[in-house]
MIDREN-425415 format. One record per residue (C-alpha): x, y negated, z negated. Coordinates in steps of 0.25 Angstrom, whole numbers, plus 5000, padded with zeros to 4 digits. Layout:
BEGIN
XYZ...
! end
This chain:
BEGIN
482351614659482451744665481251804672481751954669482052014656483452074653483552194643484752284640485652164641486952194632487452114620487851984625489451964625489752124626490352094638491552014635492452044645491251994656491351864664490751734656489451674659489051544651487551514649487351364646485951334642485351244632484151354628484651464620483451574626484051544639485551564635485151694629484551764638485451724648486451794639485751914638485351924653486951914656487751974646487852104652488652034665489251924656489851884643488751764641489151634634488151534629488051374629487051274627487651144629488851074638489651074625489451234621489651264636490951194637491451264626491051404633491751354645492951334639493051434628492451544637492751504652491451574657491551584673490051554675489051464668487451444669487151294664485751254662485751094665484951054654485851074642485650984628485650874624484950834637484350984641483350914649484350844660485550894666486650804664487250904652487251014661487850944673488850884662489051044657489351094672490350964674491251014663491251164665491651144680492651054675493251154665493151264674492951234689492651384692491551404682490251434688489051364683487751404687486651304684485351344679484351254682482751234683482151224698481851074694483251064694483751094707484550974710485250974696485651104700486151074714486850964709487551064698487951134710488551014717489450994704489951134704488851224698489051364704487551394707486151354700484951444696483551414692482751454679482351534676483651614679483351744688484351824680484651924692484951804700485751754687486751864688486951854704487351704702488251744690488951864696489351774708489651664699490651744692491151804705491451674711492051614698492951734696493451704711493851574711494451584698495351694704495551624715496051494709496951574700497651614712497851484717498451444705499351554706499651514721500051374717501151404708501851524717502751434725504151434730504551294728503251234734502951334745501951454745502051574751501951724752502151754766503351834771503851714779503851604767504451714757505551714766505751564767505651564753506851664752507751574762507451454754508051514742509251564749509551444758509351344745510551404738511551354749511651194756511451264770510551174778509151234781508351214791506851234790505851254802504451274804502951214809502651084802501951104789502551234784503351184772504751164777504951034768504551134756505651234760506751124760506251084745506251214741507651234747508051114739507451154726508051274725509451224730510551164721510251044725508851044720509050924710509750834721508750754732507850834742507750724753506650724765506750654778505850694790506550664801505250654810504550564802505650454802505850374814507250394821507650244819507650264803507850414802509350394804509250284791508250374783509350494785510750424783510250284775510950144781511650034775511349894773511249814786511349944794510149894803509049794801508349824789509349904781509449804769510049894760510950034760509950154762510350294759509650394768509050524766510250614768510950524757509750534748509850684749511350694743511450814736510050874739509250914750509050834763507750894770507650844785506250874791505950884805507250884809507050914823506550754824507850714821508650624833509850674840510650554835510250594819510450734822511850684824512050624811511350724804512150834809513450744805512850754791512650884790514150924796514950814786513850794775514250634778513350524781513450384786512350284782511750184793512650074793513750134786515150184788515150274775515050414775514350474764514350614760512950674756512850814752511350864755510851004760510050974773508651044775507951034788506551064794505951054807504651104814505351094829506151194836507451144834508051244844507151194854507651054851509151104852508751144866508151024870509250934864508250874854509250954841510550974840511051114841512251074829511351004820510351104821511251234817511851134805510351114800509851264803510951334793509751404788508451394794506951424789505751464797504451404791503351494795502151434799500851454788500251554799501451634797501451644782500551764780499751754767500351604764499051534770497951564758499051554748499451414752497951364754497651404739498851344735498551204741497051234738497451244723498551134723497551024729496351064723496951044709497650924714496250854717495750924707494650984716493951104711494351184724494351334721494651394734494351414749493151484756493451614762493251544776494351434771495151554770494851594783494951464790496351454784496751594789496251564802496951414805498351414811498851314802499651244812500051134800500551254792500551234777500551074777499251084785498651204776499051114763498350974769497051054773496951114759497050984754496050924762495151034759495351014745494950874745493750894756493151004750491650994744491651144739492551204729493051294741493851254753493051274766493551274781493151144781493851084770494951134777494451074790494651224796493351244800493251214814494551264817494051404811493051394819493851364833494851474829493651594825492551564833492351564848490851554850489751474847489151574837490451594830490651444827489151424822489351534811490751474808490151334807488951414797489851474789490851364787489651274783488951384772490351394766490651244765489151234759489351364749490651304745490051154742488951214735489951314728489351444733487851404730487151474741485951384737486551244738487451294750486151324758485551184754486651114759486751194773485151174774484651314774484051414763484851504754484451624762484851564776486151534769486351684764485951724778487051644783488251684773487851834776487951814791489151734791489851834779489951714770490151784755488951764744489651724733
! end
């Protein structure tokens, strides 16, 4: 098994605080040799078949495993080995499994890597090479577990559905706390996708009205001819098709909160009717004569410049001052220093769990692409790109290509042919490494180049070797 002898090894299990390594092999001599060769660096535990291996994985939770594919009861084939690999990864998606195989079984080793194994080595194992691979495996496992733990923590540290540690967002949270205790109308302004509706929901949840309805209507999404009926309701026979009496959204929000999104799209005629409601707290359904008193708090939002709209005659000044008793300005994502990656990781955790994908993080290049992109669609765009990336990712880490940010990053960062070529090479190498679980040999094969050539390119392009 080993071409070189090992002497002076300490007693096995004499390093209880060391990382745990599981060796799975049906040959007792091989297990013993490997244990003595590696006991100085790791706490080594042994297993001879799938059952004993899974018992050790569940009990000891080793970070790294060496696995011989030929296991009882049929050591001559690989079915039991693949079943063991699958069970281990199902129990612990972060476990690093190194396949130990004969040179004549290369296709099995490559298949194992495709199914989630971290790397493979040929028999007889060179102990020095194995130590290098093990050291890298434990390091990567440690990083991934730490990153996953941080993602879990990020996922729960939210303010009523909103996440942000930047000063602008902390100011927003403080303002929400203050205005929630009053019935003052609130106008939320900001670019599309900045989270205006989330703020309105937070105000409602923190208010004394939280147990009553929260009613939303998008003033820009409903044709003007229908919007009046949606807001104020109608009586039976008020117009063609009005077969029954119907309450409007304002009436439906009685006792609670009415959120009018895209208020800047409201026609002047409806602005007059809304102003009357805000002044008198009464409405009349279309086709009706009865004045109906409705107690509802009104929160509005817009991505338009209402002050400019007032100057051009498109928005009533008296309505503006009724709505904007308190104005909350939502910052664009590009102005929320430190929140970008926090949000990206939170969305990654959420959608990885929702889709049951074993996505464990972002590549360094994906992080740079996210940081270099301007995010014109703000948080909504970031969420949608992460959601798509989780679905489309071929590897266990998100790449710029998964986010559809690769070409954008190139346009932004590189202005000449040499730079563009290097950027493309780097992106392709990173994607190949991610798809093949950082296995350089397999990535080189996928790229159609030799392993030494790939190492040279990685060094040239400053791609970290794991």
